[in-house]
N, C-alpha and C positions, 0 to 999 in steps of 0.2 A: 454511629447511628444518631447520636444526639446532635452532632454537627450538621448532619444531612437534614434532620428534622427541623432544626433551627433555620437553616438556609432555605428550606421549602416552606417555612412558616406553618408547619403542622406538628402534631405530637409524634413522639416515637411510636405510640400505639397505632397511630394512623399508618405510619410507614410499615410496621409489622403486619398490618392488615393486608397490604399489597405485596410485600416482600418478606421472605423468611429471614433474611439477614443481609449484611453488607455485600456478601458475594453475589446475591441475586440482583441487588441494585447495580453493582458494577457490571454484571453480565448484561443487563438491559442497556446500560450506557454504552458498553462496547458494541453491542448489536446495532444500536442507532448509528454510531460512528461508522461501522463497517458498511451499513446500508448506504451511507453517503458515498463511500468509496465505490460501492457497486454501481450506483447511478452514474458516477464519474466515468467508469470504464464503459458502461453501456452507451454513453453519449459520444464516445470517441468515433470520429470519422476519419477514414484514410483518404487524405487529399494531398497531392503534391509529392508523393513518394515517401519512402520509409523514413528518411532523415527528417523531413518536414513534419511528418506525423509524430515522430518521437519528440521533436521540439514542442509541438502543441501539447502532447501528453505531459511533458516536463513543466511547461508553463502552468497548465491547469492543476497539476499535482501540487506545485508550489503555492498556488492560490488556496488549495484545501489546507495545506500545512500552515498557512498564515492566518487561518481563522482562529479566533479565541477558543472555540470549542475543541478544535484539534489540539491546540497547545495544552489545554486543560486535560484532555484525554491522555496525552503523553505524560504529563505530570502525575496524574492519578495512577497510570499503569506503573510508572517508576516507583511511586511511593507505596501503593497498595498491592499491585499485582505481584511484586516480588516477595511479599509477605505470605501470600496464599497460594498453595499449590492448586486449589480449585480454580481460582481466577486465572492463573497462568495456564493451566490445562485448557480451560475454556477459550482463552485468547489464542493459544497456539492452534487448537482445533479449528476455531472459526476462521483464523487467518489462513490456515491451510486450505480450507474449503474456498475461501475468497481467491487464493492464488490459483487453484485449479480452474475456477471460473474465469479468471483473467487470462489464463493460458488458452482455454477453449475459445473464448471470445476473440483473443488476439489472432489465433489461427484462422478462425472463421472469417475475420475481417481482412486477412491477408497481411497483417503486420508481423506475425510470427510464423516461422516455418513449421509445418506439421512434422515434428520429429520427436526424438527422445524427450519425454516430459522432464526428466531430471536435469538435462542440459538447459532446457528453456526455463525451468524453475530457477536455476542458479542465475541465469542471465537477467531475468525479470526482477528477481529479488535484489540483485546487485544494482540494477538501474534505479529502482525506487529507493534502495538503501543509500545510494550515493546522493540522491536528491535530498533525502532526509538529513544526511550528514552535513551537506552544504548548508541546508536551512538552519540547523541548530547552530552551526558555527557563525553564520552570517547574521541571523536574525535574533537568536536567543543569547548567544555569548557575545555578539557584537564585535567579532574579530574578522578581519579581512581574510576570506577563505580563498578567493580566486580573483585574478586581476580583471575579470570582465563582469563582475557582479553576477547577479542571478542569470541575466540573459546570456552572458558569455559562457557561464558554466553549463547552462542548459544546451546551448549550441554545441559546446565541446562534447557533452555526454551523448547528445543525439548523433553526432558524427561518429563517435567511437562505437556506440552500440548498434548503429545501422550497419557499420562495417562488420561487426561481430555477427549480427543476425544474418547478413548476406553470406558470410563465410559458412555459417552453420547450414543455411539453406543449400548452398553449393555442395557441402560435404554430404548432406542427405541425398541430394540428387545423384551424386557419384557413388553412393552406397558405402561411404566411409563411416557413417553413423546411421542408426535406424531411422526410417521415416514413417509417418502415419501413426505416431504414438499418442498424440493428445486427443484428437477427435475420434479415434477408433475406440469403440466400446470395449 
């Protein structure tokens, strides 16, 4: 709290007036960060087919990852979130709600097939996780992660995940997996 107060140029007493403790400050920071991600998803437009849409999603997500505030959020969560079960629980709960929103919006926009939410959750989580993994290696650790740079990797992921989503869509149409799972109340 002393470090936070110093960085904000206020007293610890002032911080405690607005926040009960470090966990509440971190919750507020996480919420602001996740709101930015929500605005990002809400702004996605489906144009040029699934693969092109996923390329655009990948590019825009990499831009979010490259912002200093996002990098700081990753650092804070790694340092502080793992020390506190309260912070971890809040982050996981809030992230889960965000993922459900992403799935619902993806289905409504036609990017994702309306099928078993568990399958879609895994696919979407893996897509964004792969982008984050690439970003950390290429931009934070400064090691060559893929031979096409960011753009080549984004195109590769978009191609692979568009094929995956189309296969899932086809399987749902053929009755091999449940359909109508995400937007159905």
